C-alpha positions as CSV (number, residue, x, y, z in Angstrom):
1,X,53.9,-46.8,74.4
2,X,55.7,-49.0,71.9
3,X,59.5,-49.0,71.4
4,X,59.0,-47.6,67.9
5,X,57.2,-44.5,69.2
6,X,59.1,-41.5,67.6
7,X,58.9,-39.7,70.9
8,X,60.7,-42.5,72.7
9,X,64.2,-41.5,73.7
10,X,65.7,-44.8,72.5
11,X,64.0,-44.5,69.1
12,X,65.1,-40.9,68.7
13,X,68.7,-41.9,69.5
14,X,68.5,-44.7,66.9
15,X,67.1,-42.3,64.3
16,X,70.0,-39.9,64.9
17,X,72.5,-42.8,64.6
18,X,70.8,-43.9,61.3
19,X,71.1,-40.3,60.0
20,X,74.8,-40.2,61.0
21,X,75.4,-43.6,59.3
22,X,73.6,-42.5,56.2
23,X,75.7,-39.4,55.7
24,X,78.8,-41.4,56.5
25,X,77.9,-44.1,53.9
26,X,76.5,-41.9,51.2
27,X,78.7,-38.8,51.4
28,X,81.7,-40.0,53.5
29,X,80.8,-37.2,55.9
30,X,80.9,-37.5,59.7
31,X,77.9,-36.0,61.4
32,X,78.0,-35.3,65.1
33,X,75.0,-36.1,67.3
34,X,74.1,-32.5,67.2
35,X,74.1,-32.5,63.4
36,X,72.0,-35.6,63.4
37,X,69.5,-33.9,65.8
38,X,69.3,-30.9,63.4
39,X,68.6,-33.2,60.4
40,X,66.0,-35.2,62.4
41,X,64.3,-31.9,63.5
42,X,64.2,-30.7,59.9
43,X,62.7,-34.0,58.7
44,X,60.1,-34.0,61.5
45,X,59.1,-30.4,60.9
46,X,59.3,-30.0,57.1
47,X,59.0,-33.5,55.6
48,X,57.0,-35.7,58.0
49,X,53.7,-33.8,57.6
50,X,53.8,-34.5,53.8
51,X,54.5,-38.2,54.4
52,X,51.8,-38.3,57.2
53,X,49.2,-36.6,55.0
54,X,50.0,-39.0,52.1
55,X,49.5,-42.0,54.5
56,X,46.2,-40.5,55.7
57,X,45.0,-40.2,52.1
58,X,46.0,-43.8,51.4
59,X,44.1,-45.0,54.5
60,X,41.1,-42.9,53.5
61,X,41.1,-44.5,50.1
62,X,41.3,-48.0,51.6
63,X,38.4,-47.2,54.0
64,X,36.3,-45.8,51.1
65,X,36.9,-49.0,49.1
66,X,36.1,-51.2,52.1
67,X,33.0,-49.2,52.9
68,X,31.8,-49.6,49.3
69,X,32.3,-53.4,49.6
70,X,30.4,-53.5,52.8
71,X,27.6,-51.4,51.3
72,X,27.4,-53.9,48.4
73,X,27.4,-56.8,50.8
74,X,24.6,-55.3,52.9
75,X,22.5,-54.4,49.9
76,X,22.8,-57.9,48.6
77,X,21.0,-59.1,51.8
78,X,17.9,-57.0,51.0
79,X,14.7,-59.0,50.3
80,X,12.3,-58.0,47.5
81,X,9.0,-56.6,48.6
82,X,5.9,-57.9,47.0
83,X,3.4,-55.4,45.8
């Protein structure tokens, strides 16, 4: 598993620290580790699926474009048949 794996304990701790820092910088509010965990849980449960699905749609679009290009390339290799 990579170090950026969201299930990695070190990564989770870093995300919680980032959340705490965000609220400190943006709203001048101190968030405890527990508060950070709650925000992270909310993001993972409520927001992440939307972001994930948008990324999947983007990847699907890229693959469809690439497939169309491959299809054109392969079709260009066809030889005419004499009748």
